[in-house]
C-alpha positions in Angstrom: -10.8 -19.6 -47.0 -7.9 -22.0 -47.1 -5.5 -19.2 -45.9 -7.8 -18.6 -42.8 -7.6 -22.3 -42.1 -4.1 -22.7 -42.2 -3.6 -19.6 -39.9 -6.0 -21.3 -37.3 -4.2 -24.5 -37.5 -0.8 -22.9 -36.8 -2.2 -21.0 -33.9 -3.3 -24.3 -32.3 0.1 -25.9 -32.8 1.8 -22.9 -31.0 -0.5 -23.0 -28.0 0.0 -26.7 -27.6 3.9 -26.4 -27.7 3.8 -23.6 -25.1 1.7 -25.4 -22.8 4.1 -28.4 -23.0 7.0 -26.3 -22.3 5.4 -24.6 -19.2 4.4 -28.0 -17.8 8.0 -29.4 -18.1 9.5 -26.2 -16.5 7.4 -26.6 -13.3 9.3 -28.4 -10.6 7.8 -31.5 -9.0 7.2 -31.5 -5.3 10.3 -33.5 -4.7 12.4 -31.0 -6.7 11.2 -27.9 -4.6 14.1 -28.0 -2.4 16.6 -29.0 -5.1 15.9 -26.0 -7.3 17.4 -23.4 -4.9 20.4 -25.6 -4.3 21.1 -25.9 -8.0 20.4 -22.1 -8.4 23.2 -21.4 -5.7 25.5 -23.9 -7.3 25.1 -22.0 -10.7 25.7 -18.7 -9.0 28.9 -20.0 -7.3 30.2 -21.4 -10.5 29.5 -18.0 -12.2 31.3 -16.2 -9.2 34.3 -18.5 -9.6 34.5 -18.0 -13.3 34.4 -14.1 -13.0 37.8 -12.6 -12.6 38.5 -11.5 -8.9 39.1 -7.8 -8.5 42.6 -6.8 -8.3 43.8 -5.7 -4.8 44.0 -1.9 -4.5 47.6 -0.8 -4.4 48.6 1.7 -1.7 49.2 5.1 -3.0 52.8 5.7 -3.9 52.4 9.4 -3.0 51.8 8.5 0.7 55.3 6.8 0.9 57.1 9.3 -1.1 55.8 12.2 1.0 58.5 13.3 3.7 57.3 12.6 7.1 60.3 14.0 9.1 63.8 15.6 8.8 67.3 15.1 10.2 67.7 18.0 12.7 70.9 17.0 14.4 73.8 14.9 13.2 77.3 14.2 14.9 79.5 11.7 13.0 77.8 9.7 10.3 74.4 7.9 9.9 72.7 6.2 6.9 69.1 5.5 5.8 68.1 2.2 4.1 65.5 2.9 1.4 64.4 0.4 -1.3 67.4 -1.9 -0.3 69.9 0.9 -0.7 71.8 2.6 2.0 72.5 6.3 1.6 74.5 8.6 3.9 72.3 11.2 5.9 72.7 14.9 6.0 71.2 17.7 7.9 67.7 18.6 6.9 67.3 15.3 4.8 63.9 13.9 4.4 62.7 10.9 6.4 60.1 8.7 4.6 57.8 5.8 5.6 59.6 2.4 6.1 63.0 3.9 6.3 65.6 2.2 8.3 68.0 4.7 10.0 71.2 3.6 11.6 74.1 5.6 13.2 77.7 4.6 13.2 80.2 4.3 16.1 80.8 7.4 17.9 77.8 9.1 16.2 74.5 10.8 17.1 71.4 11.6 15.2 68.3 13.6 15.8 65.0 13.1 13.7 62.0 15.3 14.1 58.6 14.3 12.5 55.9 16.5 11.2 54.0 16.5 14.6 57.2 17.5 16.5 57.8 14.0 17.9 61.6 13.7 18.2 64.1 10.7 18.3 67.7 11.0 19.4 69.8 8.0 18.4 73.1 7.3 20.2 76.0 5.4 18.7 75.4 2.0 16.9 71.5 2.4 17.0 68.9 1.3 14.5 65.2 2.4 14.3 62.6 1.6 11.7 59.5 3.7 10.8 56.9 1.1 10.3 53.9 3.5 10.2 53.3 7.1 10.6 50.0 9.0 9.9 49.6 12.6 11.0 47.1 15.4 9.9 46.9 18.9 11.6 43.8 18.7 13.8 43.1 15.0 13.0 42.2 12.4 15.6 43.2 9.3 13.6 46.8 10.0 13.9 49.2 7.0 14.5 52.8 6.1 14.7 54.7 2.7 15.1 58.6 2.9 15.5 60.7 -0.1 16.0 64.1 0.1 17.9 66.3 -2.7 16.7 69.3 -1.9 18.9 71.2 0.8 20.7 70.1 3.7 23.2 67.3 5.9 21.9 65.7 8.8 23.6 62.2 10.0 22.4 59.8 12.8 23.2 56.2 12.4 22.0 54.1 15.1 20.6 50.7 15.5 18.7 50.5 11.9 17.5 50.7 10.5 21.0 48.0 13.1 22.2 45.6 12.8 19.4 46.1 9.2 18.1 48.0 5.9 18.8 51.8 5.8 19.2 53.7 2.7 19.8 57.4 1.7 20.0 58.5 -2.0 19.7 61.6 -3.7 20.8 62.6 -7.4 20.2 61.0 -8.3 23.5 58.2 -5.8 24.3 56.0 -3.1 22.9 55.1 0.3 24.6 52.1 2.4 24.3 53.2 6.1 24.5 50.8 8.6 26.2 52.6 11.9 25.7 55.9 11.7 27.5 59.7 11.5 27.3 61.6 8.1 27.6 64.8 6.3 27.1 64.9 2.8 25.6 68.1 0.6 25.7 68.2 -2.5 23.6 71.3 -4.6 23.8 72.8 -6.3 20.7 71.1 -9.5 19.8 68.3 -9.0 22.4 65.4 -11.6 22.2 62.8 -13.0 24.5 64.9 -16.0 25.2 68.3 -14.3 25.7 69.6 -12.8 28.9 70.1 -9.5 27.3 67.5 -7.4 28.9 65.8 -4.4 27.5 65.5 -1.3 29.7 62.7 1.1 29.4 62.8 4.5 31.4 60.5 7.3 31.9 61.6 10.9 32.4 59.6 14.4 32.7 58.9 16.4 29.6 60.5 20.0 29.1 57.7 21.6 30.9 58.0 19.2 33.9 54.9 17.0 32.9 55.2 13.2 33.3 53.3 11.2 31.0 52.8 7.4 30.9 54.3 4.4 29.2 52.2 1.2 28.9 54.5 -1.8 28.6 53.2 -5.1 26.9 54.9 -8.1 25.5 55.0 -8.8 21.8 51.8 -10.6 21.9 50.0 -7.6 23.5 49.8 -8.9 27.1 50.0 -6.1 29.6 53.2 -6.3 31.8 52.9 -2.9 33.5 53.0 0.9 33.3 55.3 3.6 34.3 53.9 6.8 35.6 56.7 8.4 37.8 59.7 10.3 36.7 63.1 8.6 36.7 61.3 5.2 36.9 61.9 2.1 34.7 61.4 -1.5 33.8 63.6 -4.2 32.7 62.2 -6.7 30.3 63.6 -10.3 31.0 62.6 -13.8 30.5 60.4 -15.6 33.1 61.2 -18.4 35.3 61.8 -21.5 33.3 62.2 -19.5 30.1 58.4 -18.5 30.1 57.0 -15.4 28.8 58.9 -12.1 29.5 58.1 -10.1 32.7 58.7 -6.4 33.4 60.8 -6.1 36.6 61.3 -2.7 38.3 64.6 -1.1 37.4 66.9 0.5 39.8 68.4 3.5 38.2 71.9 4.3 39.7 73.0 7.8 40.2 75.7 7.5 37.3 72.9 6.2 34.8 70.7 9.1 35.9 73.2 11.7 35.2 73.9 10.1 31.8 70.2 9.9 30.9 69.7 13.5 31.9 72.3 14.8 29.5 70.8 12.7 26.9 67.4 14.0 27.5 68.6 17.6 27.5 70.0 16.9 24.0 66.8 15.5 23.0 64.6 18.5 24.0 67.0 20.8 22.4 66.8 18.7 19.2 63.1 19.0 19.3 63.2 22.8 19.5 65.5 22.9 16.5 63.5 20.4 14.7 60.2 22.2 14.9 61.7 25.1 12.8 63.4 22.8 10.4 60.3 20.8 9.7 58.3 23.9 9.2 60.8 25.5 6.7 61.1 22.1 4.8 57.4 21.7 4.5 56.9 25.3 3.2 59.8 24.8 0.8 58.1 21.6 -0.6 54.9 23.5 -1.0 56.4 26.2 -2.8 58.2 23.8 -5.2 55.0 22.0 -5.9 53.4 25.3 -6.9 56.4 26.3 -9.0 56.5 22.9 -10.8 52.8 22.9 -11.5 52.3 26.1 -13.6 48.7 24.7 -14.8 47.4 25.1 -11.3 44.6 27.5 -11.4 45.3 30.8 -9.9 42.7 32.4 -7.4 40.3 34.7 -9.2 41.1 38.4 -8.7 38.6 40.2 -6.5 37.0 43.1 -8.5 36.8 46.5 -6.6 33.9 47.9 -8.4 36.0 50.4 -10.7 35.7 50.6 -14.4 38.3 48.6 -16.2 38.7 46.0 -13.5 37.9 42.2 -14.3 34.1 41.8 -14.3 33.6 45.6 -14.8 32.7 47.7 -18.1 35.7 49.1 -19.9 36.8 52.6 -19.6 35.0 55.0 -22.0 37.0 56.6 -24.7 37.3 60.4 -24.4 36.8 62.0 -27.8 38.5 65.4 -28.9 36.4 68.2 -28.9 35.8 70.4 -31.9 38.1 73.3 -32.1 40.6 71.8 -29.7 44.0 70.4 -30.6 46.5 68.4 -28.6 49.9 70.3 -28.3 53.1 68.5 -27.9 54.3 68.8 -24.3 57.4 71.0 -23.7 60.5 69.3 -24.5 62.8 68.8 -21.6 66.6 69.2 -21.7 68.1 66.3 -23.6 64.8 65.0 -25.2 64.7 64.7 -28.9 61.9 66.2 -31.0 60.1 63.8 -33.4 61.3 64.2 -36.9 59.5 66.6 -39.2 57.9 68.5 -36.3 59.1 71.6 -34.5 58.9 72.4 -30.9 55.4 73.8 -30.3 53.9 72.8 -33.6 50.7 71.1 -33.4 50.4 67.4 -34.2 49.5 66.5 -37.7 45.8 65.7 -38.6 44.5 67.9 -35.8 42.9 71.3 -36.5 44.9 74.3 -35.3 44.2 76.0 -32.1 44.0 79.6 -31.6 46.7 80.7 -29.0 45.3 82.5 -25.9 46.3 86.1 -25.8 49.2 86.4 -23.3 48.9 89.0 -20.6 51.9 91.1 -19.9 53.3 90.5 -16.4 53.0 93.5 -14.1 56.2 95.5 -13.5 57.4 95.3 -10.0 58.8 98.3 -8.5 62.4 98.0 -7.3 62.8 98.7 -3.6 64.8 101.6 -2.7 68.4 101.2 -1.7 69.2 101.4 1.8 72.7 102.1 3.2 73.7 99.3 5.7 73.4 100.3 9.3 71.6 103.5 8.6 67.8 103.7 8.6 66.2 105.8 5.8 65.2 109.2 7.1 62.6 111.3 5.6 63.8 114.2 3.5 64.5 117.4 5.5 62.7 120.5 4.2 65.1 123.4 3.4 64.2 126.4 5.8 63.0 129.5 4.1 64.9 132.6 4.3 63.4 135.3 6.7 62.0 138.2 4.8 64.3 141.3 4.8 63.1 144.3 7.0 62.7 147.5 5.1 64.6 150.3 6.4 62.7 153.4 7.2 63.1 155.9 4.4 65.3 158.9 5.2 63.5 162.3 4.9 64.5 164.1 1.8 66.6 167.1 2.3 
């Protein structure tokens, strides 16, 4: 009885304490709006206390993957990669973020994976800021910055299936599949009097594309759509924003540009072959350097003994048969302890089959040369002698 009384008392105490806690946890009418604010503040403090996720680093394989190759070289040229300048040679790889520069009296041709080709004259500099290309893709892109010098270019798949741009110190160009020549003087800028020249020329097949010219801020300045036409980018009146003024191309400049463009188109034809060869060579090296790469399964042809098919059945020796040694050829040694024609050890002897005598062939009769064989002549019989009449007896 006392035990039951104490249990009942403790149950009442727990009920009273629980009701008190519930009453204190319920917000008052004045605190209804304050509760969500305090909850948001607590969530904010928790978010600030949690470590921020580390930014995803760009894949190094993308920057280490070659995007083009050197296809022509006259004189000397260098590539600056990871703050280190290295001389270039024919068929050398070009990577993303490379800075390529030619020396005095030198020329350099570069073809990228989509066949876009740049031809740099002497004392020219170009930087590959962006390049994305996939065969058959529609998100291709290319961004090339010409720092100085005269550079000719012919666009290919990137300009036709994506977004290709060329920038200079004073202007940017949107390339829509065409051939062009860009001249950037030394120390060119938006405030200097050194004007940048942009020219449009026909492609190798005679097609004339389009070059959209903008300033560095992206404001449209004009567009080139006619062959052998151009703009000169110069500061505006009073040093305002740059403008694109029509460029009058002299006959001498046109002839020089035409020779430069012919070299460019020839470099593109050579570059297509070099880029294809280098890509195939890199692919072969990757397979050779990765022996753990799974090999494609061999397709079974349904014959016994092939992968996935039952093994070939063993052929037992029949009773009463033995396996004779094959006849020995000239110069072939006989196994030791065994004579020629002797049956192998461990096998029952085999009865030799009776040999049949070869039929005797009759020798042909000899024939005198030049004389045909004549049949034998029969000897004539002697005529019978006539009997004389008997004389009468005297």
